[in-house]
C-alpha positions as CSV (number, residue, x, y, z in Angstrom):
1,X,13.7,4.4,12.1
2,X,14.8,3.8,8.6
3,X,17.1,7.5,7.9
4,X,19.8,6.1,6.3
5,X,18.9,4.5,3.1
6,X,22.1,4.3,1.0
7,X,23.0,0.7,0.6
8,X,20.1,-0.6,2.0
9,X,18.0,-3.2,0.1
10,X,14.3,-2.6,-1.0
11,X,11.4,-5.0,-1.9
12,X,9.0,-3.1,-4.0
13,X,5.3,-5.3,-5.1
14,X,4.1,-4.0,-8.2
15,X,7.0,-2.5,-9.2
16,X,7.6,-2.7,-12.9
17,X,5.0,0.1,-13.6
18,X,3.1,3.1,-12.0
19,X,3.5,4.5,-8.2
20,X,5.8,1.3,-7.8
21,X,8.2,1.7,-10.7
22,X,7.5,5.3,-9.6
23,X,8.8,4.1,-6.1
24,X,12.1,2.0,-7.6
25,X,13.2,5.0,-9.8
26,X,13.4,7.6,-6.5
27,X,14.7,4.7,-4.1
28,X,17.7,4.0,-6.8
29,X,18.5,7.3,-6.7
30,X,18.7,7.5,-3.2
31,X,21.4,4.5,-3.2
32,X,19.4,1.9,-2.4
33,X,19.5,-1.4,-3.7
34,X,16.4,-2.2,-5.3
35,X,13.9,-5.4,-5.9
36,X,11.5,-4.9,-8.5
37,X,8.5,-7.5,-8.6
38,X,6.0,-8.0,-10.7
39,X,3.7,-10.6,-12.0
40,X,4.0,-9.3,-15.3
41,X,7.5,-10.7,-17.2
42,X,7.2,-8.2,-20.3
43,X,7.2,-5.5,-17.7
44,X,9.7,-6.4,-15.5
45,X,11.9,-6.4,-18.7
46,X,10.6,-2.7,-19.6
47,X,11.6,-1.2,-16.4
48,X,14.5,-2.9,-16.2
49,X,15.6,-1.8,-19.7
50,X,14.8,1.8,-18.1
51,X,17.4,1.6,-15.6
52,X,20.2,0.4,-18.2
53,X,21.6,4.0,-18.8
54,X,22.1,4.0,-15.0
55,X,24.9,2.0,-12.4
56,X,21.7,1.4,-10.1
57,X,22.0,-1.9,-8.8
58,X,18.2,-3.2,-9.8
59,X,17.3,-6.8,-9.5
60,X,13.9,-7.9,-11.1
61,X,12.2,-11.0,-9.9
62,X,8.6,-12.4,-10.9
63,X,6.0,-13.0,-8.5
64,X,2.7,-13.6,-8.2
65,X,1.6,-11.7,-4.6
66,X,-1.6,-14.4,-4.1
67,X,1.1,-17.0,-4.5
68,X,2.8,-18.0,-1.0
69,X,5.3,-20.2,-2.4
70,X,6.2,-17.8,-5.0
71,X,7.2,-15.3,-2.1
72,X,9.6,-17.4,-0.1
73,X,11.1,-17.9,-3.7
74,X,11.4,-14.1,-4.3
75,X,12.3,-13.1,-0.9
76,X,15.4,-15.9,-1.0
77,X,15.9,-14.8,-4.3
78,X,16.3,-11.0,-3.1
79,X,18.5,-11.8,-0.3
80,X,21.1,-13.7,-2.2
81,X,21.5,-11.4,-4.8
82,X,21.6,-7.9,-2.3
83,X,21.5,-9.6,1.2
84,X,19.1,-8.4,3.8
85,X,15.9,-6.9,3.2
86,X,15.5,-3.3,4.8
87,X,12.6,-1.5,3.2
88,X,9.0,-3.7,2.2
89,X,7.2,-1.7,-0.4
90,X,3.9,-3.8,-0.5
91,X,2.5,-1.6,-3.4
92,X,0.7,-4.2,-6.0
93,X,-2.8,-3.6,-6.3
94,X,-5.3,-4.5,-9.0
95,X,-8.9,-2.1,-9.5
96,X,-13.0,-3.1,-9.8
97,X,-14.5,0.1,-10.1
98,X,-17.3,1.8,-12.2
99,X,-19.5,-1.1,-10.3
100,X,-21.8,-0.9,-7.8
101,X,-21.3,-3.3,-5.3
102,X,-24.4,-5.1,-5.6
103,X,-23.2,-6.4,-8.6
104,X,-19.8,-8.1,-7.6
105,X,-19.2,-11.8,-8.1
106,X,-17.6,-14.2,-5.6
107,X,-15.0,-14.1,-8.7
108,X,-14.7,-10.2,-8.0
109,X,-14.5,-10.7,-4.3
110,X,-11.9,-13.5,-4.5
111,X,-9.5,-11.7,-7.2
112,X,-9.6,-8.5,-5.2
113,X,-9.0,-9.6,-1.9
114,X,-6.5,-12.0,-2.9
115,X,-4.4,-9.7,-4.6
116,X,-5.2,-6.3,-1.9
117,X,-5.3,-8.2,1.0
118,X,-4.0,-11.3,0.9
119,X,-1.2,-10.0,-1.0
120,X,-0.2,-8.1,1.6
121,X,-0.7,-10.6,3.9
122,X,1.9,-13.3,2.6
123,X,4.3,-10.0,2.2
124,X,4.1,-10.1,6.0
125,X,4.4,-13.1,6.4
126,X,7.1,-14.0,4.2
127,X,9.4,-11.2,4.7
128,X,8.7,-9.5,8.0
129,X,10.2,-12.2,10.3
130,X,13.1,-12.0,8.2
131,X,14.0,-8.4,8.9
132,X,13.2,-8.9,12.6
133,X,15.6,-11.6,13.0
134,X,18.3,-9.2,11.1
135,X,18.4,-6.6,13.8
136,X,18.9,-3.8,11.1
137,X,16.5,-0.5,11.3
138,X,13.7,-1.4,8.7
139,X,10.2,-0.5,7.6
140,X,7.0,-1.7,6.2
141,X,5.1,0.4,3.7
142,X,1.8,-1.3,2.6
143,X,-0.3,1.0,-0.1
144,X,-3.3,1.4,0.6
145,X,-5.7,4.7,-1.4
146,X,-7.6,7.4,0.0
147,X,-10.6,5.0,-0.5
148,X,-9.1,3.8,2.5
149,X,-10.0,6.6,4.4
150,X,-13.8,7.4,2.5
151,X,-15.8,5.6,0.8
152,X,-16.4,5.4,-3.0
153,X,-18.8,5.0,-4.7
154,X,-18.8,1.8,-7.3
155,X,-15.4,1.3,-6.0
156,X,-16.8,-0.7,-3.1
157,X,-14.6,-3.9,-3.4
158,X,-11.6,-1.8,-3.7
159,X,-12.6,0.3,-0.8
160,X,-13.2,-2.3,1.2
161,X,-9.3,-3.8,0.6
162,X,-8.0,-0.8,0.8
163,X,-9.7,-0.3,4.7
164,X,-8.0,-3.6,5.6
165,X,-4.6,-2.6,4.5
166,X,-4.7,0.5,6.3
167,X,-5.8,-1.2,9.6
168,X,-3.5,-3.6,9.3
169,X,-0.8,-0.9,8.9
170,X,-2.1,0.6,11.9
171,X,-2.0,-2.5,14.1
172,X,1.2,-3.7,12.2
173,X,3.0,-0.3,13.7
174,X,1.5,-1.0,17.2
175,X,2.6,-4.5,17.5
176,X,6.5,-3.4,16.0
177,X,6.9,-0.8,18.8
178,X,10.3,-1.8,20.0
179,X,11.5,-3.7,17.2
180,X,13.9,-2.7,14.5
181,X,11.0,-2.0,12.0
182,X,8.5,0.5,11.6
183,X,5.0,0.4,9.3
184,X,3.6,3.1,7.3
185,X,0.4,3.4,5.5
186,X,0.8,5.4,2.0
187,X,-2.9,6.8,1.0
188,X,-2.2,7.7,-2.6
189,X,-4.2,10.1,-4.7
190,X,-4.6,10.2,-8.4
191,X,-1.9,9.0,-9.8
192,X,-0.2,8.3,-13.6
193,X,-1.0,4.5,-13.7
194,X,-2.2,2.0,-15.8
195,X,-4.0,0.0,-13.3
196,X,-7.2,-0.5,-15.0
197,X,-5.0,-1.8,-17.8
198,X,-3.1,-4.2,-15.7
199,X,-6.2,-5.5,-13.8
200,X,-7.3,-7.2,-16.7
201,X,-3.8,-8.4,-17.4
202,X,-3.4,-10.3,-14.6
203,X,-6.7,-11.8,-13.5
204,X,-6.6,-14.8,-14.3
205,X,-9.3,-16.7,-16.4
206,X,-10.8,-19.1,-13.2
207,X,-11.8,-15.3,-11.6
208,X,-13.2,-14.1,-14.8
209,X,-16.7,-12.8,-14.1
210,X,-19.1,-15.8,-16.9
211,X,-22.5,-14.9,-15.3
212,X,-24.7,-11.8,-14.1
213,X,-25.0,-11.3,-10.4
214,X,-28.3,-13.1,-8.8
215,X,-31.0,-10.4,-8.7
216,X,-29.9,-9.0,-11.9
217,X,-27.5,-5.9,-12.4
218,X,-27.9,-2.2,-11.5
219,X,-26.7,0.6,-13.5
220,X,-22.7,1.1,-14.1
221,X,-21.3,4.1,-12.2
222,X,-20.3,6.3,-14.9
223,X,-17.0,7.8,-14.8
224,X,-16.4,11.4,-15.8
225,X,-14.4,12.8,-18.2
226,X,-11.3,14.0,-17.5
227,X,-7.2,15.5,-18.1
228,X,-4.7,12.7,-16.5
229,X,-2.5,14.9,-17.0
230,X,-3.1,16.6,-13.9
231,X,-2.8,13.1,-11.7
232,X,0.6,13.4,-10.1
233,X,4.4,11.5,-11.2
234,X,5.0,8.3,-9.8
235,X,8.2,9.7,-9.3
236,X,7.0,12.1,-7.1
237,X,4.9,9.4,-5.3
238,X,8.2,7.6,-4.4
239,X,9.8,10.8,-3.1
240,X,6.6,11.3,-1.0
241,X,6.8,7.7,0.0
242,X,11.1,7.8,0.5
243,X,10.2,11.0,3.0
244,X,7.8,9.0,4.7
245,X,9.9,6.0,5.8
246,X,12.8,8.8,6.9
247,X,10.5,10.1,8.9
248,X,8.6,6.9,10.4
249,X,5.5,8.8,9.6
250,X,2.4,6.3,10.3
251,X,0.5,7.6,8.1
252,X,2.0,9.1,4.3
253,X,-0.3,11.0,2.5
254,X,0.3,12.5,-1.4
255,X,-2.8,14.8,-1.9
256,X,-3.7,17.4,0.0
257,X,-6.7,17.9,-1.7
258,X,-8.0,15.2,0.0
259,X,-8.7,17.1,2.8
260,X,-11.9,17.9,3.3
261,X,-13.1,14.1,3.2
262,X,-10.8,13.0,5.2
263,X,-12.2,15.6,8.0
264,X,-16.2,14.8,6.8
265,X,-15.4,11.0,8.0
266,X,-14.0,11.9,11.0
267,X,-16.4,14.5,12.1
268,X,-18.8,12.4,11.2
269,X,-17.4,9.0,13.3
270,X,-17.6,11.1,16.3
271,X,-21.4,12.5,16.1
272,X,-22.0,9.0,15.9
273,X,-20.8,8.5,19.5
274,X,-23.9,8.4,22.0
275,X,-24.0,11.7,24.1
276,X,-24.6,8.9,27.1
277,X,-21.8,9.3,30.2
278,X,-19.3,7.4,30.6
279,X,-19.7,3.8,32.4
280,X,-16.7,4.2,34.6
281,X,-16.2,1.1,35.6
282,X,-16.4,-0.2,32.2
283,X,-13.8,1.7,30.9
284,X,-11.8,0.4,33.2
285,X,-11.9,-3.0,32.5
286,X,-11.6,-2.1,28.7
287,X,-8.5,-0.5,29.7
288,X,-6.9,-3.7,30.9
289,X,-7.2,-4.8,26.5
290,X,-4.1,-2.3,26.6
291,X,-5.1,0.5,23.4
292,X,-8.4,-1.1,22.9
293,X,-9.5,2.7,23.8
294,X,-6.6,5.0,23.3
295,X,-3.8,3.9,21.3
296,X,-0.9,6.1,21.1
297,X,0.8,5.1,18.3
298,X,-1.7,8.4,16.6
299,X,0.1,10.6,18.9
300,X,3.5,10.6,17.5
301,X,2.2,11.0,13.7
302,X,3.7,14.8,13.4
303,X,2.6,17.5,10.9
304,X,4.2,17.2,7.2
305,X,5.3,20.0,5.8
306,X,5.2,20.5,2.2
307,X,7.6,18.4,0.1
308,X,10.9,20.3,-1.0
309,X,11.2,18.6,-4.4
310,X,14.8,19.8,-4.7
311,X,16.1,17.9,-1.3
312,X,13.5,16.3,-0.3
313,X,14.0,16.5,3.7
């Protein structure tokens, strides 16, 4: 478990703005060396300038998380600057929302999955073996979403990717038991970010839509008006993520407002179980496959108290 983070190194994707930058500021404040990775050079320059009046060790690296060769170069650079990586925060993401799934094209799907799922996969394959090999305590946290445990109309592509990230990290936490590295999935709710703008900026030309889907389009989902000032501050997000990492939480939730939706989905799953008596012989065979029937990794998640914003313990 990565309880003592002082002097350790964090590598954050999507770190030049929004939640990633909030994590970077908090991690640095708590004594970590921070590597901010992002595809946008201008955003990296602006993010680093924000640390100019501090003595925090922060290094920027340009990275397209969908590019595996760039991942190797970025990891090598991070290790050259700060040594071993201890906290891998796979946070980079794009959002395609307000568009019914029946209207989405292959280009929508490819863009969404290459970043929101492929970017996490690439980070794991590149960096995780290095973290295990150096033998020091480490942790991987990947950003899912409240749309990663509850379906959201008009955001099916995003939900698909974020559900995948959740399952990926739950399975990873299971596989990493007995190693020096832990794993968490982070489920943020609404945060003060510019996801819509950055999604448009980073979408490559070859994955931009140039034709409507076959069969015509359904009406787009009308987005409600709201005051974005009620959304959570990115630095508070960073505090909650760091607390979850230190605690070794499997699930890191930021917003208590989503409890009812989570309960509703889980209760729907329970109601869907056929009311037949279990086949005992079949159950015994399935148990041979390890955690297929029952995974004790979920028993390790403890209750999370209210955040002490003054001390964050």
